[in-house]
Backbone as CSV, one residue per row, in Angstrom:
resi,resn,N_x,N_y,N_z,CA_x,CA_y,CA_z,C_x,C_y,C_z
1,UNK,62.624,203.197,-28.316,63.067,201.695,-29.224,63.956,201.268,-28.752
2,UNK,64.021,200.449,-29.524,65.409,199.519,-29.268,66.266,200.114,-29.110
3,UNK,67.367,199.938,-27.883,68.333,200.712,-27.147,69.947,200.409,-27.908
4,UNK,70.360,201.550,-28.716,71.165,201.839,-29.405,71.884,203.346,-28.748
5,UNK,73.546,202.799,-28.857,74.082,204.149,-28.396,74.097,205.175,-30.048
6,UNK,74.944,206.276,-29.608,74.297,207.772,-30.361,75.450,207.513,-31.877
7,UNK,76.580,207.352,-30.867,77.075,207.146,-31.980,76.925,205.702,-32.802
8,UNK,76.369,204.472,-32.420,76.154,203.327,-32.839,74.767,204.435,-34.266
9,UNK,74.278,204.751,-34.054,73.430,205.451,-34.860,73.594,205.942,-35.883
10,UNK,74.443,207.149,-35.753,75.367,207.044,-36.537,75.679,206.556,-37.536
11,UNK,76.480,205.905,-37.002,77.589,204.779,-37.717,76.596,204.853,-39.058
12,UNK,75.395,203.944,-38.668,74.234,203.053,-39.496,73.657,203.593,-40.366
13,UNK,74.011,205.103,-39.894,73.343,206.084,-40.927,74.060,206.494,-42.315
14,UNK,75.588,206.575,-41.951,76.508,207.205,-43.116,76.659,205.379,-43.410
15,UNK,76.692,204.262,-42.973,76.739,203.033,-43.491,75.848,203.168,-45.000
16,UNK,74.794,203.569,-43.482,73.464,203.135,-45.443,73.818,204.194,-46.754
17,UNK,73.735,205.229,-46.516,73.374,206.293,-46.779,74.223,206.519,-47.696
18,UNK,75.615,205.970,-47.764,76.926,206.302,-48.421,77.455,204.567,-48.811
19,UNK,77.554,203.804,-48.800,77.360,202.520,-49.953,75.971,201.622,-49.655
20,UNK,74.970,202.126,-48.629,73.769,201.134,-49.332,73.405,199.770,-48.288
21,UNK,74.686,200.197,-47.507,74.599,197.848,-46.618,72.936,198.279,-46.758
22,UNK,72.872,196.795,-46.789,71.746,196.579,-46.491,71.516,196.175,-44.646
23,UNK,72.543,195.769,-44.812,72.681,195.624,-42.739,72.632,196.491,-41.857
24,UNK,72.846,197.573,-43.088,72.220,199.219,-42.118,71.145,199.559,-42.175
25,UNK,70.384,199.241,-43.163,68.589,199.921,-43.574,68.517,198.499,-42.725
26,UNK,69.222,197.020,-42.520,67.783,195.852,-41.508,67.942,197.308,-40.366
27,UNK,69.669,197.404,-39.597,69.069,197.650,-38.589,67.844,200.005,-37.982
28,UNK,68.171,199.471,-38.979,67.814,201.663,-38.742,66.223,201.205,-38.984
29,UNK,65.410,200.133,-39.636,64.422,200.223,-39.859,63.721,199.413,-38.284
30,UNK,64.999,198.358,-37.691,65.115,197.760,-36.521,64.587,198.864,-35.786
31,UNK,65.724,199.964,-35.458,66.172,200.801,-34.134,64.666,200.886,-33.899
32,UNK,63.809,201.944,-35.154,62.861,202.953,-35.151,61.370,202.151,-35.979
33,UNK,61.338,200.767,-35.318,60.445,200.353,-35.611,59.232,200.574,-34.694
34,UNK,59.795,201.366,-33.586,58.504,201.778,-32.455,57.773,202.510,-32.766
35,UNK,58.186,203.548,-33.839,57.804,204.627,-34.107,56.145,204.173,-34.887
36,UNK,55.982,202.844,-36.077,55.480,202.108,-36.334,54.183,201.790,-35.416
37,UNK,54.429,201.136,-34.336,53.860,200.611,-33.680,52.832,201.822,-32.986
38,UNK,54.157,203.024,-32.101,52.807,204.182,-32.222,52.111,204.782,-32.715
39,UNK,51.837,204.957,-33.821,50.860,205.950,-35.165,50.326,205.062,-35.281
40,UNK,50.873,203.506,-35.300,49.524,202.736,-36.149,48.502,202.893,-33.991
41,UNK,48.657,202.354,-33.647,48.090,203.244,-32.156,47.311,204.367,-31.863
42,UNK,48.005,205.101,-32.369,47.053,206.197,-31.575,46.086,206.454,-33.362
43,UNK,46.597,206.365,-34.335,45.584,205.918,-35.124,44.875,204.595,-35.090
44,UNK,44.713,203.920,-34.775,43.836,202.975,-35.218,42.433,203.398,-33.055
45,UNK,43.199,204.091,-32.910,42.184,203.623,-31.571,40.641,204.657,-31.728
46,UNK,40.622,205.792,-33.327,39.316,206.459,-33.862,39.392,205.457,-34.599
47,UNK,38.901,203.637,-34.805,38.726,203.193,-36.242,37.707,202.347,-36.001
48,UNK,37.043,202.005,-36.871,35.847,201.120,-37.101,36.795,199.555,-36.518
49,UNK,36.196,198.918,-35.955,36.597,197.683,-35.596,36.819,196.508,-36.442
50,UNK,36.160,196.893,-37.645,36.770,195.607,-38.639,38.059,195.732,-39.015
51,UNK,38.986,197.131,-39.075,40.339,197.545,-39.924,40.980,197.415,-38.397
52,UNK,42.362,196.071,-38.904,43.524,195.088,-37.702,44.159,195.507,-37.343
53,UNK,44.137,196.627,-36.385,45.930,196.625,-35.477,47.180,196.376,-36.221
54,UNK,47.131,195.017,-36.913,48.305,194.336,-37.392,48.530,195.148,-38.698
55,UNK,47.377,195.445,-39.581,47.242,195.510,-40.250,47.918,197.223,-40.920
56,UNK,47.538,197.737,-40.044,47.832,199.305,-39.961,49.454,199.145,-40.144
57,UNK,50.246,198.124,-39.061,51.183,198.029,-38.639,52.092,198.062,-39.870
58,UNK,51.426,196.764,-40.727,52.340,196.209,-41.975,52.091,197.329,-42.674
59,UNK,51.304,198.509,-43.023,51.263,199.652,-44.276,52.260,200.732,-43.410
60,UNK,52.040,201.035,-42.099,53.120,201.948,-41.114,54.555,201.113,-41.897
61,UNK,54.343,200.266,-41.688,56.148,199.487,-41.707,56.657,200.072,-42.996
62,UNK,55.619,200.117,-44.469,56.211,200.773,-45.885,56.620,201.970,-45.576
63,UNK,55.348,202.729,-45.159,55.841,204.016,-44.859,57.364,204.518,-44.509
64,UNK,57.657,203.938,-43.189,59.037,204.160,-42.754,60.214,202.985,-43.002
65,UNK,59.902,202.659,-43.868,61.217,202.249,-44.793,60.983,203.477,-45.921
66,UNK,60.497,204.172,-46.830,60.033,204.975,-47.343,61.124,205.849,-47.012
67,UNK,60.639,206.980,-45.414,61.535,207.221,-44.418,62.718,207.762,-44.292
68,UNK,63.012,205.766,-43.954,64.631,205.741,-44.520,65.424,206.420,-44.977
69,UNK,65.012,205.287,-46.311,65.532,205.451,-47.712,66.109,206.441,-48.373
70,UNK,64.709,207.536,-47.972,64.744,208.985,-48.577,65.613,210.566,-47.641
71,UNK,65.133,209.823,-46.341,66.099,210.601,-44.999,66.850,211.713,-45.735
72,UNK,67.302,212.544,-45.384,69.279,213.022,-45.848,69.190,213.528,-44.230
73,UNK,70.228,213.180,-43.668,70.687,213.272,-41.789,70.997,214.438,-42.076
74,UNK,72.080,214.859,-42.924,72.768,216.072,-43.355,71.611,217.857,-43.069
75,UNK,70.536,217.168,-43.586,69.076,219.187,-43.276,70.123,218.709,-41.899
76,UNK,69.802,218.610,-40.489,69.678,218.070,-39.462,68.705,218.507,-38.757
77,UNK,67.553,217.753,-39.877,66.223,217.535,-39.423,65.834,216.338,-37.668
78,UNK,65.255,216.218,-37.342,65.054,215.193,-36.821,64.340,213.552,-37.354
79,UNK,65.049,213.053,-37.181,64.264,211.590,-37.947,62.920,211.507,-37.441
80,UNK,62.716,211.466,-36.563,61.531,210.636,-35.607,60.137,212.035,-36.508
81,UNK,60.438,212.988,-36.255,59.364,213.756,-37.077,59.147,213.704,-38.069
82,UNK,60.054,213.232,-39.610,59.820,212.790,-40.463,59.030,212.195,-41.007
83,UNK,59.673,210.974,-40.205,59.204,209.093,-40.446,58.106,209.417,-40.349
84,UNK,57.369,209.836,-38.957,55.999,209.768,-38.757,55.147,210.323,-39.668
85,UNK,55.381,211.800,-40.170,54.532,212.372,-40.823,54.222,210.767,-42.152
86,UNK,55.352,210.435,-42.569,55.881,209.120,-44.019,54.924,207.998,-43.164
87,UNK,54.746,207.918,-42.041,53.882,206.398,-41.921,53.094,206.674,-41.249
88,UNK,52.183,207.858,-41.484,50.780,208.014,-40.856,49.966,208.293,-42.211
89,UNK,51.315,209.032,-43.350,51.074,209.538,-44.429,50.727,207.731,-45.129
90,UNK,51.389,207.112,-45.082,51.161,205.205,-46.740,49.814,204.759,-45.370
91,UNK,49.402,204.833,-43.966,48.431,204.057,-43.027,47.424,204.845,-44.184
92,UNK,47.543,206.283,-43.787,46.166,206.843,-44.520,45.859,206.337,-45.746
93,UNK,46.860,206.341,-46.988,46.365,206.150,-47.890,46.160,204.441,-48.244
94,UNK,46.615,203.623,-47.755,45.847,202.843,-47.681,44.417,202.175,-46.678
95,UNK,44.519,203.040,-45.921,43.550,203.129,-45.980,41.759,203.802,-46.655
96,UNK,42.409,204.666,-47.409,41.397,205.801,-48.139,41.448,204.366,-49.111
97,UNK,42.593,203.834,-48.914,42.245,202.501,-51.081,40.807,201.859,-50.065
98,UNK,41.046,201.608,-49.151,39.519,200.554,-48.655,38.692,201.612,-48.119
99,UNK,38.213,202.854,-48.797,37.417,203.331,-48.455,36.384,203.031,-47.071
100,UNK,37.186,203.336,-46.033,37.206,203.376,-44.803,36.153,203.747,-43.633
101,UNK,36.353,205.423,-44.578,35.835,206.313,-43.642,34.215,206.675,-43.784
102,UNK,33.539,206.272,-43.100,31.893,206.187,-42.914,31.166,207.351,-43.779
103,UNK,30.206,207.597,-44.819,29.865,209.050,-45.792,29.853,209.676,-44.656
104,UNK,28.640,209.707,-43.507,28.122,210.227,-43.200,29.216,211.554,-41.975
105,UNK,29.940,210.695,-42.513,31.840,211.302,-41.498,32.303,212.006,-42.820
106,UNK,32.289,212.059,-43.502,32.610,212.640,-44.654,31.667,213.706,-45.022
107,UNK,30.289,213.857,-44.813,29.351,214.617,-45.019,28.931,215.392,-44.108
108,UNK,29.451,215.285,-42.945,29.830,215.458,-41.427,31.182,216.359,-42.020
109,UNK,31.826,216.475,-42.752,33.473,217.451,-42.655,33.163,218.388,-43.830
110,UNK,32.301,217.343,-44.644,32.334,218.555,-45.590,31.115,219.890,-44.987
111,UNK,30.246,219.470,-44.511,29.233,220.817,-44.235,30.070,221.439,-43.314
112,UNK,31.006,221.067,-42.593,31.748,222.283,-41.196,32.592,222.998,-41.958
113,UNK,33.338,222.219,-43.068,34.377,223.161,-43.853,33.661,224.312,-44.589
114,UNK,32.071,223.580,-45.266,31.618,225.057,-45.985,30.898,226.128,-44.648
115,UNK,30.263,225.291,-44.094,29.753,226.557,-43.028,31.143,227.183,-42.428
116,UNK,32.188,226.715,-42.253,33.166,227.933,-41.740,33.663,228.839,-42.696
117,UNK,33.474,228.744,-44.109,33.863,228.599,-45.399,32.901,230.236,-45.613
118,UNK,31.207,229.774,-45.330,30.311,230.854,-45.697,31.319,231.950,-44.272
119,UNK,31.016,231.988,-43.560,31.222,232.375,-41.897,32.322,233.497,-42.022
120,UNK,33.706,232.741,-42.948,35.170,233.579,-42.831,35.037,234.680,-43.680
121,UNK,34.535,234.421,-44.059,34.119,235.543,-45.766,33.727,236.648,-45.502
122,UNK,32.716,236.619,-44.796,31.591,237.815,-43.992,32.497,238.379,-42.454
123,UNK,33.273,237.378,-41.617,33.728,237.715,-40.776,35.961,238.423,-41.308
124,UNK,36.336,237.642,-42.809,37.580,238.590,-42.682,38.543,237.677,-41.721
125,UNK,38.482,236.971,-40.799,38.137,236.328,-39.735,38.030,234.611,-39.664
126,UNK,39.153,234.378,-38.772,38.424,232.500,-38.527,37.679,232.751,-37.479
127,UNK,36.825,231.581,-38.083,35.746,231.715,-36.106,35.742,231.700,-35.463
128,UNK,34.889,231.978,-34.126,35.653,231.159,-32.900,34.894,229.370,-33.299
129,UNK,34.640,229.249,-32.048,33.524,227.624,-31.835,32.546,227.738,-31.738
130,UNK,31.944,229.656,-31.072,30.319,230.326,-30.654,29.590,229.914,-32.131
131,UNK,30.543,230.978,-32.645,30.057,231.471,-33.813,30.228,231.063,-34.809
132,UNK,30.860,229.499,-34.598,29.825,228.425,-35.675,29.450,227.728,-35.424
133,UNK,29.402,227.702,-33.936,28.431,226.100,-34.171,26.700,227.433,-33.278
134,UNK,26.437,228.587,-33.956,25.324,229.140,-33.980,25.362,229.704,-34.866
135,UNK,26.439,229.885,-36.368,26.292,229.336,-37.683,25.190,227.910,-38.274
136,UNK,25.755,227.018,-37.937,25.113,225.059,-37.593,24.170,224.731,-37.287
137,UNK,24.002,226.107,-35.739,22.914,225.971,-35.433,22.752,224.216,-34.367
138,UNK,23.764,224.363,-34.329,24.065,223.262,-32.698,24.966,223.755,-31.881
139,UNK,25.085,222.828,-30.093,25.423,223.602,-29.460,27.172,223.285,-29.545
140,UNK,27.421,224.155,-28.819,29.311,224.019,-28.889,29.865,222.739,-28.248
141,UNK,29.036,222.187,-27.812,29.600,220.942,-26.969,29.429,220.635,-28.189
142,UNK,28.316,219.858,-29.108,28.387,218.915,-30.303,29.504,219.884,-30.866
143,UNK,29.269,220.749,-31.750,30.235,220.563,-33.049,31.297,220.521,-32.325
144,UNK,32.084,220.351,-31.117,33.144,219.786,-30.880,33.382,218.569,-30.619
145,UNK,32.981,217.549,-30.553,32.282,216.655,-30.381,32.551,216.554,-32.103
146,UNK,32.319,217.136,-32.567,32.407,216.688,-33.446,33.817,217.101,-35.179
147,UNK,34.289,217.553,-34.071,35.987,217.802,-34.383,36.641,216.653,-34.169
148,UNK,36.204,216.981,-32.045,37.183,214.797,-32.473,37.150,214.086,-33.074
149,UNK,36.104,214.334,-33.726,35.950,212.466,-33.496,36.596,212.789,-35.127
150,UNK,36.328,213.824,-36.111,37.127,214.354,-37.539,38.977,214.291,-37.085
151,UNK,39.127,214.877,-36.429,40.939,214.390,-35.786,40.873,212.544,-35.351
152,UNK,40.447,212.227,-34.284,40.919,210.956,-34.114,40.885,209.972,-35.024
153,UNK,39.668,209.990,-36.231,39.956,209.382,-37.749,40.812,208.879,-38.068
154,UNK,41.938,210.526,-38.344,43.076,211.174,-39.142,42.395,211.237,-40.070
155,UNK,41.218,212.086,-40.159,40.377,212.473,-41.622,40.888,214.263,-41.614
156,UNK,41.093,214.573,-41.168,41.762,215.607,-41.475,43.422,216.241,-41.008
157,UNK,44.681,215.870,-41.515,45.353,217.079,-41.792,46.375,217.549,-42.241
158,UNK,47.131,218.070,-42.073,47.783,219.482,-42.932,48.303,218.744,-44.186
159,UNK,49.235,217.444,-44.182,50.128,217.519,-45.304,48.793,216.915,-46.334
160,UNK,47.844,216.729,-46.255,47.111,216.864,-46.936,47.093,218.063,-47.681
161,UNK,47.110,219.581,-47.595,47.149,220.568,-48.336,47.748,220.401,-49.207
162,UNK,48.769,219.678,-49.365,49.715,220.408,-50.241,49.695,218.788,-51.892
163,UNK,50.068,217.693,-51.696,49.557,217.014,-53.548,48.812,215.665,-51.987
164,UNK,47.243,215.588,-52.270,46.704,214.615,-51.568,46.799,213.695,-52.024
165,UNK,46.568,213.592,-53.598,46.792,212.414,-54.436,48.863,211.338,-55.115
166,UNK,48.674,212.109,-54.309,50.419,211.834,-54.750,50.994,210.409,-53.420
167,UNK,51.111,209.754,-53.045,51.662,208.628,-52.219,52.965,209.784,-51.719
168,UNK,54.023,210.380,-52.676,55.104,210.827,-52.178,55.639,211.945,-51.893
169,UNK,54.018,213.265,-51.614,53.890,214.370,-51.960,54.929,214.853,-50.767
170,UNK,55.522,216.013,-50.838,56.142,216.622,-49.521,55.014,216.484,-48.342
171,UNK,56.004,216.528,-47.921,55.522,216.968,-45.747,55.036,218.127,-45.383
172,UNK,54.388,218.949,-44.563,54.388,220.126,-43.576,55.275,219.909,-44.131
173,UNK,56.577,219.407,-42.651,57.733,219.997,-42.977,58.728,219.977,-44.183
174,UNK,58.165,219.407,-44.711,59.703,219.456,-46.274,59.434,220.794,-47.401
175,UNK,57.851,221.620,-46.599,57.584,222.856,-47.138,57.907,224.165,-46.681
176,UNK,57.007,224.046,-45.738,57.863,225.304,-44.317,58.999,224.761,-43.480
177,UNK,59.753,224.393,-43.284,61.107,224.040,-42.306,60.463,225.827,-41.169
178,UNK,61.506,224.644,-40.108,61.214,225.923,-39.048,62.446,227.107,-39.305
179,UNK,63.831,226.858,-40.051,64.489,228.507,-40.702,65.120,226.793,-42.234
180,UNK,65.455,228.399,-42.863,66.588,228.150,-43.942,65.812,228.976,-44.504
181,UNK,66.826,229.726,-45.435,65.347,230.082,-46.767,65.217,228.904,-47.446
182,UNK,65.098,229.425,-48.911,63.799,227.771,-50.361,65.392,227.879,-50.574
183,UNK,64.751,226.552,-50.669,65.311,226.279,-51.556,66.421,226.368,-53.448
184,UNK,66.648,226.965,-52.885,66.796,227.683,-54.878,67.264,227.126,-55.667
185,UNK,67.282,225.761,-56.060,66.198,224.106,-56.689,65.222,223.678,-57.105
186,UNK,64.472,224.358,-55.988,62.508,223.777,-56.071,62.295,224.280,-56.334
187,UNK,60.754,223.961,-57.397,60.457,224.698,-58.182,59.780,226.226,-57.389
188,UNK,58.517,226.933,-58.548,58.823,228.165,-58.514,57.171,227.644,-57.388
189,UNK,56.232,226.020,-58.386,54.733,225.778,-57.904,55.464,225.889,-55.973
190,UNK,55.926,225.246,-56.212,56.749,224.674,-54.395,56.914,226.112,-53.692
191,UNK,57.840,227.043,-53.652,58.041,228.128,-52.888,56.953,228.863,-53.110
192,UNK,55.544,229.110,-54.489,54.219,229.472,-53.520,53.132,228.507,-52.507
193,UNK,54.010,227.703,-52.550,52.672,226.648,-51.454,53.558,227.179,-50.741
194,UNK,54.315,227.062,-50.009,55.526,227.741,-49.263,54.756,228.466,-48.530
195,UNK,54.841,229.318,-49.239,54.945,231.356,-48.978,53.018,231.986,-48.430
196,UNK,52.417,230.438,-49.271,50.546,230.311,-49.081,50.272,229.989,-47.547
197,UNK,51.050,228.599,-47.452,50.803,227.115,-46.511,50.999,228.403,-44.955
198,UNK,52.565,228.584,-44.820,53.312,230.685,-44.450,52.443,231.349,-43.631
199,UNK,51.765,231.812,-44.476,51.536,233.365,-44.829,49.808,232.561,-44.074
200,UNK,49.442,232.014,-44.591,47.658,230.901,-43.685,48.147,230.330,-42.470
201,UNK,49.057,229.909,-42.062,49.427,229.331,-40.423,48.987,230.788,-40.060
202,UNK,50.200,232.010,-39.967,50.526,232.831,-39.493,49.485,233.947,-39.576
203,UNK,48.080,233.533,-39.716,46.391,234.616,-40.061,45.848,233.644,-39.144
204,UNK,46.421,232.373,-39.069,45.363,231.501,-37.856,45.313,233.202,-35.855
205,UNK,43.749,232.263,-35.338,44.543,232.929,-34.305,45.163,232.335,-33.562
206,UNK,46.010,232.607,-32.909,47.095,232.108,-31.465,47.119,231.050,-30.689
207,UNK,46.159,230.687,-31.104,46.034,229.448,-29.813,46.457,228.285,-31.635
208,UNK,45.168,228.066,-32.357,45.333,227.372,-32.982,46.297,227.736,-34.011
209,UNK,47.614,228.797,-34.616,48.745,228.390,-34.421,49.637,227.703,-34.051
210,UNK,49.705,227.658,-32.662,50.164,226.947,-31.512,50.411,225.931,-31.672
211,UNK,48.993,225.443,-32.119,49.002,224.328,-31.792,49.384,223.353,-32.796
212,UNK,48.693,223.830,-34.816,49.219,223.394,-35.331,51.159,223.543,-35.567
213,UNK,52.004,224.560,-35.055,53.398,224.781,-34.953,53.759,223.367,-34.632
214,UNK,53.259,223.639,-33.586,54.116,222.116,-31.691,54.007,221.446,-32.921
215,UNK,52.898,220.437,-33.272,52.709,219.256,-33.621,53.102,219.062,-34.886
216,UNK,52.837,220.265,-36.003,53.836,219.905,-37.699,55.083,220.369,-37.179
217,UNK,55.757,221.308,-36.395,56.997,221.512,-36.627,58.061,221.053,-35.296
218,UNK,57.426,220.803,-34.557,57.762,220.946,-33.004,58.217,218.691,-32.740
219,UNK,56.945,218.513,-32.998,56.589,216.986,-33.114,56.850,216.199,-31.934
220,UNK,56.020,217.774,-31.722,55.377,216.987,-29.869,53.350,216.710,-30.080
221,UNK,53.306,215.791,-29.471,51.912,214.814,-29.398,51.079,215.437,-29.326
222,UNK,49.563,214.788,-29.318,48.898,215.974,-28.597,48.593,215.516,-27.074
223,UNK,49.317,215.198,-26.355,48.559,215.089,-25.312,50.289,216.157,-24.579
224,UNK,51.011,216.430,-25.359,51.934,216.972,-24.437,51.783,218.099,-25.136
225,UNK,51.175,218.336,-26.381,50.206,220.641,-26.295,49.001,219.247,-25.218
226,UNK,48.623,219.470,-24.734,47.468,219.439,-24.728,48.284,220.477,-23.531
227,UNK,48.870,219.811,-22.365,50.307,219.520,-21.084,50.463,221.506,-20.957
228,UNK,51.553,221.523,-22.863,51.232,223.128,-22.568,50.208,224.278,-22.552
229,UNK,49.315,223.480,-23.133,48.306,225.535,-22.967,47.300,224.478,-22.166
230,UNK,47.393,223.990,-21.131,46.624,223.155,-20.256,45.440,223.081,-20.284
231,UNK,45.474,222.014,-21.421,44.008,221.734,-22.222,43.841,220.328,-22.400
232,UNK,42.581,219.619,-22.141,42.513,218.001,-22.531,43.470,217.419,-24.256
233,UNK,43.454,216.596,-23.878,44.250,216.135,-25.873,43.153,216.255,-26.470
234,UNK,41.858,216.284,-26.199,40.028,215.949,-26.449,40.439,217.759,-27.507
235,UNK,40.478,218.056,-26.525,40.323,219.397,-26.613,41.645,219.935,-28.338
236,UNK,42.888,219.655,-27.854,44.019,220.139,-28.301,43.243,219.569,-30.250
237,UNK,42.716,217.864,-29.968,41.844,217.849,-31.021,40.862,218.677,-32.256
238,UNK,40.231,218.700,-31.203,39.520,220.077,-32.001,39.419,220.658,-32.081
239,UNK,40.773,221.508,-31.387,41.796,222.611,-31.933,41.953,221.867,-33.183
240,UNK,42.980,221.623,-33.645,42.846,221.186,-34.590,42.692,220.779,-36.072
241,UNK,41.790,220.461,-35.441,40.645,219.858,-36.779,39.875,220.800,-37.271
242,UNK,40.019,222.126,-36.193,39.108,223.114,-36.917,40.198,224.287,-37.482
243,UNK,41.184,224.493,-37.416,42.883,224.978,-37.803,42.881,224.526,-39.776
244,UNK,43.009,223.065,-39.093,43.028,222.612,-40.592,42.214,222.743,-41.678
245,UNK,40.430,223.031,-41.105,39.847,223.058,-42.177,39.170,224.165,-42.595
246,UNK,40.055,224.856,-41.197,40.038,226.690,-41.452,40.945,227.498,-42.833
247,UNK,42.247,226.977,-42.927,43.838,226.478,-43.415,43.209,226.162,-45.239
248,UNK,42.316,225.013,-45.467,41.884,224.083,-46.335,40.911,226.257,-47.250
249,UNK,39.797,226.157,-46.273,39.317,227.010,-46.876,39.843,227.948,-47.697
250,UNK,41.175,228.614,-46.802,41.957,230.595,-47.497,42.694,229.141,-49.047
251,UNK,42.947,227.908,-48.751,43.909,227.874,-49.897,42.798,227.290,-51.068
252,UNK,41.861,226.752,-50.820,41.015,227.124,-51.966,40.392,228.347,-52.874
253,UNK,39.863,229.063,-51.782,39.903,230.415,-52.397,40.992,231.185,-52.847
254,UNK,42.285,230.437,-52.687,43.457,231.635,-53.660,43.954,230.804,-54.896
């Protein structure tokens, strides 16, 4: 990101949040603009060729501006993690409006999720890759390739479990923060969602739970998580997708 001393950044936040100074807002947008290119680049790598990368940056910029407007520095969260969720959400919102996901991909996602639900209902636990592949009559490598494709396309994200049809819906980090008690002013519905999501994550197998935690709460990239787990980035994509589909099924059952 554009070089700027920490104290200058703090001054920009304070000026914008206390007085609404537009110059401070523009300074924040300029400073954090590389986040948009980063997220757009990650999402764009798996999209069809007819999707213009510059359009992704434009969509993401609206997400960055929204994040800057709504961020509350006093809560002590890292802005970059918060903003990445908003930027990604803004890009995916626009892509969904364009109906860019091929029907074959949607059908494959539904088939995998349905098969996982059937298996996990009987097993009363998360199915292994081998069990799921056998249930679907697929080679394990083929199943993992399909999971990786869904993740690369940005088609499966944990944030979508919350309020998928609302552009201003909470991110996972909003609903299940790393620490701190429940916000007493929050609605009962949000508190219940927070509990159910946290409980569901805790029931995942250890490696799946670690991937979800590092990605959504610690802000690590998939490549960084791969280094932690000593596996490839593509394998992390597969684990992430399978974990989210499993969580979706648990929410549906609830």
